[in-house]
N, CA, C and O of each residue as an XYZ file, in Angstrom:
292
protein
N      77.293     63.548     65.387
C      76.227     62.943     64.993
C      76.798     61.628     65.482
O      77.822     61.553     66.162
N      75.838     60.277     64.968
C      76.179     58.657     65.418
C      75.704     57.976     64.772
O      74.666     58.404     64.268
N      76.074     56.743     64.441
C      75.801     56.004     63.396
C      74.673     55.240     64.018
O      74.639     55.302     65.247
N      73.937     54.680     63.552
C      73.081     53.166     64.107
C      73.213     52.146     62.787
O      73.286     52.299     61.567
N      73.204     51.094     63.658
C      73.521     49.655     62.684
C      73.047     48.960     63.006
O      73.022     48.719     64.213
N      72.206     48.022     61.850
C      71.320     46.650     62.705
C      71.218     45.936     61.451
O      70.752     46.513     60.469
N      71.611     44.725     61.391
C      71.160     43.779     60.331
C      70.435     42.816     60.098
O      70.749     41.674     60.434
N      69.216     43.144     59.413
C      68.093     42.190     59.066
C      68.143     41.485     57.526
O      68.321     42.010     56.427
N      67.866     39.792     57.988
C      68.035     39.016     57.200
C      69.350     39.053     56.202
O      69.342     39.052     54.971
N      70.258     39.080     56.922
C      71.608     39.366     56.174
C      72.570     40.366     55.534
O      73.719     40.407     55.094
N      71.466     41.180     55.716
C      71.817     42.410     54.730
C      71.999     43.639     56.255
O      71.266     43.567     57.241
N      73.135     44.683     56.090
C      73.710     45.557     57.493
C      73.141     46.711     56.670
O      73.357     46.901     55.474
N      72.372     47.464     57.490
C      71.836     48.903     57.328
C      72.383     49.635     58.275
O      72.436     49.336     59.468
N      73.026     51.141     57.485
C      73.559     52.081     58.673
C      72.808     53.352     58.593
O      72.355     53.629     57.482
N      72.634     54.019     59.379
C      72.103     55.175     59.124
C      73.279     56.214     60.033
O      74.228     55.866     60.734
N      72.817     57.473     59.721
C      73.496     58.643     61.213
C      72.681     59.599     61.651
O      71.990     60.198     60.828
N      72.612     59.906     62.970
C      71.417     60.439     63.046
C      72.134     61.391     64.232
O      73.198     61.153     64.804
N      71.303     62.458     64.419
C      71.690     63.185     65.538
C      71.530     62.273     66.928
O      70.718     61.398     67.228
N      72.869     62.967     67.781
C      73.385     61.937     68.872
C      72.187     61.703     70.337
O      72.177     60.765     71.134
N      71.364     62.791     70.296
C      70.003     62.326     70.974
C      69.018     61.554     70.534
O      68.236     60.938     71.258
N      69.026     61.564     69.121
C      67.788     60.761     68.769
C      68.490     59.040     68.502
O      68.026     57.933     68.779
N      69.761     59.458     67.860
C      70.646     57.944     67.712
C      70.152     57.085     68.858
O      69.354     56.163     68.690
N      70.707     57.460     70.137
C      70.478     57.040     71.644
C      68.949     56.315     71.761
O      68.784     55.098     71.854
N      67.909     57.289     71.738
C      66.907     56.911     71.266
C      66.181     55.455     70.316
O      65.289     54.623     70.483
N      67.009     55.741     69.480
C      66.669     54.892     68.305
C      67.292     53.543     69.140
O      66.517     52.660     69.506
N      68.720     53.458     69.406
C      69.686     51.936     70.163
C      68.482     51.915     70.894
O      67.565     51.231     70.439
N      68.285     52.644     72.127
C      67.326     51.994     73.082
C      65.988     51.578     73.085
O      65.449     50.890     73.952
N      65.491     52.022     72.088
C      64.376     51.436     71.564
C      64.297     50.147     71.101
O      63.534     49.304     71.573
N      65.229     49.925     69.995
C      65.405     48.924     69.464
C      65.927     47.885     70.071
O      65.749     46.798     69.522
N      66.682     47.923     71.319
C      66.808     46.964     71.997
C      66.114     46.580     73.521
O      66.470     45.714     74.320
N      64.977     47.568     73.612
C      63.720     47.236     74.139
C      63.130     45.919     73.288
O      62.989     44.742     73.621
N      62.819     46.709     71.916
C      62.062     45.775     71.307
C      62.550     44.430     70.571
O      62.045     43.992     69.537
N      63.815     43.744     71.407
C      63.830     42.879     71.288
C      65.359     42.411     70.043
O      66.061     41.409     69.902
N      65.268     44.062     69.229
C      66.216     43.865     68.342
C      67.683     43.845     69.235
O      68.060     44.445     70.242
N      68.353     42.754     68.254
C      69.954     42.590     68.794
C      70.991     43.519     67.622
O      71.229     43.053     66.508
N      71.417     44.571     67.978
C      72.155     45.099     67.022
C      73.463     44.766     66.755
O      74.044     45.381     65.860
N      73.989     43.967     67.325
C      75.419     43.303     66.385
C      75.219     41.529     66.342
O      76.036     40.669     66.670
N      73.935     41.385     65.857
C      73.454     40.154     64.955
C      72.522     40.274     64.235
O      71.758     41.240     64.242
N      72.444     39.208     63.432
C      71.396     39.331     62.670
C      69.880     39.272     63.053
O      69.674     38.453     63.949
N      68.856     39.874     62.641
C      67.622     39.845     63.229
C      66.195     39.215     62.012
O      66.208     39.850     60.957
N      65.725     38.751     62.044
C      64.840     38.598     61.228
C      63.585     39.635     60.990
O      63.161     40.346     61.901
N      63.140     39.637     59.900
C      62.143     40.806     59.425
C      61.233     40.718     60.031
O      60.692     41.808     59.841
N      60.325     39.909     60.983
C      59.479     39.881     61.637
C      60.204     40.829     63.454
O      60.001     41.905     64.018
N      60.593     40.263     63.569
C      61.134     40.917     64.605
C      61.246     42.344     64.271
O      60.565     43.022     65.041
N      61.814     42.968     63.465
C      61.889     44.626     62.843
C      60.104     44.974     62.947
O      59.490     45.802     63.619
N      59.633     43.905     61.934
C      58.044     44.498     61.754
C      57.357     44.441     63.288
O      56.284     45.044     63.323
N      57.715     43.907     64.408
C      57.327     44.005     65.793
C      57.777     45.586     66.688
O      57.100     46.348     67.379
N      58.672     45.591     66.431
C      59.424     46.710     66.611
C      59.265     48.317     65.827
O      59.763     49.383     66.187
N      58.481     48.056     64.775
C      57.990     49.522     64.133
C      56.431     49.135     64.851
O      56.055     50.041     65.595
N      55.570     48.083     64.770
C      54.416     47.894     65.411
C      53.845     48.413     66.770
O      52.695     48.678     67.121
N      55.336     48.479     67.567
C      55.757     48.731     68.999
C      55.542     50.024     69.055
O      54.871     50.389     70.021
N      55.873     50.771     68.379
C      56.102     52.339     67.888
C      55.082     53.018     67.312
O      54.908     54.230     67.433
N      54.390     52.261     66.677
C      53.041     53.157     66.479
C      52.042     52.645     67.259
O      50.935     53.183     67.261
N      52.285     51.650     67.943
C      51.047     51.872     69.277
C      51.027     52.619     69.735
O      49.994     53.260     69.932
N      52.762     53.100     70.369
C      52.543     54.205     71.075
C      52.386     55.503     70.304
O      51.731     56.404     70.828
N      52.651     55.589     69.720
C      52.002     56.796     68.701
C      50.592     57.367     68.339
O      50.236     58.498     68.006
N      49.776     55.959     68.556
C      48.887     56.124     67.991
C      47.949     56.649     69.756
O      46.968     57.393     69.791
N      48.531     56.088     70.841
C      48.033     56.393     72.191
C      48.476     58.047     72.875
O      47.748     58.658     73.657
N      50.003     58.620     72.295
C      50.047     59.547     71.867
C      49.149     60.794     71.279
O      48.976     61.988     71.525
N      48.794     60.034     70.574
C      47.651     61.050     69.672
C      46.635     61.072     70.225
O      46.217     62.204     70.468
N      45.998     60.205     70.558
C      45.268     60.009     71.520
C      45.166     60.861     73.006
O      44.171     61.423     73.465
N      46.110     60.791     73.412
C      46.030     61.685     75.021
C      46.119     63.307     74.653
O      45.641     64.190     75.365
N      46.716     63.488     73.594
C      47.235     64.648     73.025
C      45.446     65.622     72.624
O      44.936     66.683     72.984
N      45.054     64.465     71.708
C      43.546     65.520     71.257
C      42.869     65.453     72.861
O      42.362     66.464     73.347
N      42.918     64.306     73.523
C      42.217     64.519     74.743
C      42.348     65.895     75.301
O      41.404     66.685     75.326
N      43.778     66.216     75.836
C      44.112     67.192     76.357
C      44.046     68.910     75.307
O      44.095     70.046     75.778
N      43.958     68.613     74.223
C      43.516     69.395     73.540
C      42.031     70.050     73.562
O      41.864     71.270     73.566
N      40.924     69.067     73.575
C      39.567     68.944     74.222
C      39.379     69.422     75.321
O      38.413     70.184     75.307
N      40.128     69.277     76.822
C      39.963     69.456     77.862
C      40.114     71.126     77.830
O      39.311     71.882     78.378
N      40.975     71.437     77.286
C      41.625     73.316     77.388
C      40.601     73.899     76.551
O      40.521     75.124     76.637
N      39.687     73.243     75.653
C      38.972     73.865     75.073
C      37.641     73.894     75.779
O      36.703     74.558     75.338
N      37.583     73.349     76.610
C      36.466     73.333     77.463
C      36.658     74.237     78.559
O      35.616     74.658     79.061
N      37.594     74.585     78.985
C      38.138     75.168     80.004
C      37.817     77.000     79.742
O      38.224     77.822     80.563
């Protein structure tokens, strides 16, 4: 288990996650412009969330297309 910590608008948040998931979360937050060692604004966190939401929607669409393709075989 690993700790994932970040500060948003002066408040420090910490969660404990499974190792692989924690590594993914840390990497994704950094790629989204979230600094894990200094304060972040709430809008940066919102943009990071929206980035993941967009990816999730794209993946769902791709999965649905694959299912339709397989059903047609």
